[in-house]
N, C-alpha and C positions, 0 to 999 in steps of 0.2 A: 234191164230186161223187162221189168213189169210196169214201166211207165217212165215218163220223162220226155224231154224234148227231142231226143235222138232215137227213140224207140222205133219209129216207123222206118227211117233210113237203115237202121241196123238190121231189122227184120228183113227188109227188102234185099240188102246185100247178102245175108245168109241164104235166103231163098234162091237168089241168082247163082250163088256159088254152088249150092246143091244141084241146081238144074244143070249147070255146066258140067259138074263132075259126074252126074248121072249118065251123061252121054259118052263117058270114057268106057272102054271095054271092061266089063265086070262091075261097072258102077262104083259106088262109094258107100261105106257104112259110117254113119254119124249118129251119135246119141242112141246107139242100140238099134237103129233102123237102117235098112238097106235101101238105097236109092239108085234105081237104074231105069233105063228107058223101056224095059219090059221085053215081051216076046220078040224074038228076032233081033236081039240087041244090036244097036248101031255099031257097025264095024266088026261084028263077030257073027258066027253062024249058030251060036248058042241059043237055045230056047229058054224061056223062063221056067223055073228059077235058074239063075245063072250059077256058075261054079262058085263064085264068091259067096252067094247066099247059102248054097248047100254046105260049104265049108264052115260058115258061121253057125248053122244049125247043128252040125256034127260037134263043133267045139262046145256049144252050150249044153248038149246032152250029157257030156262027161262029168 
């Protein structure tokens, strides 16, 4: 993770996976962060923040 000969390709693969998952309805939460395409989410009529982000915020307030 912090160096070595495969760090670049590993980071690129992770970034690509998050980008692809962010286009799914509701996005994806990974490492405590929510990744989504934003306002007018792709494939939904939801505005930002999306229902998944609101649910995550409610859960962390408890």
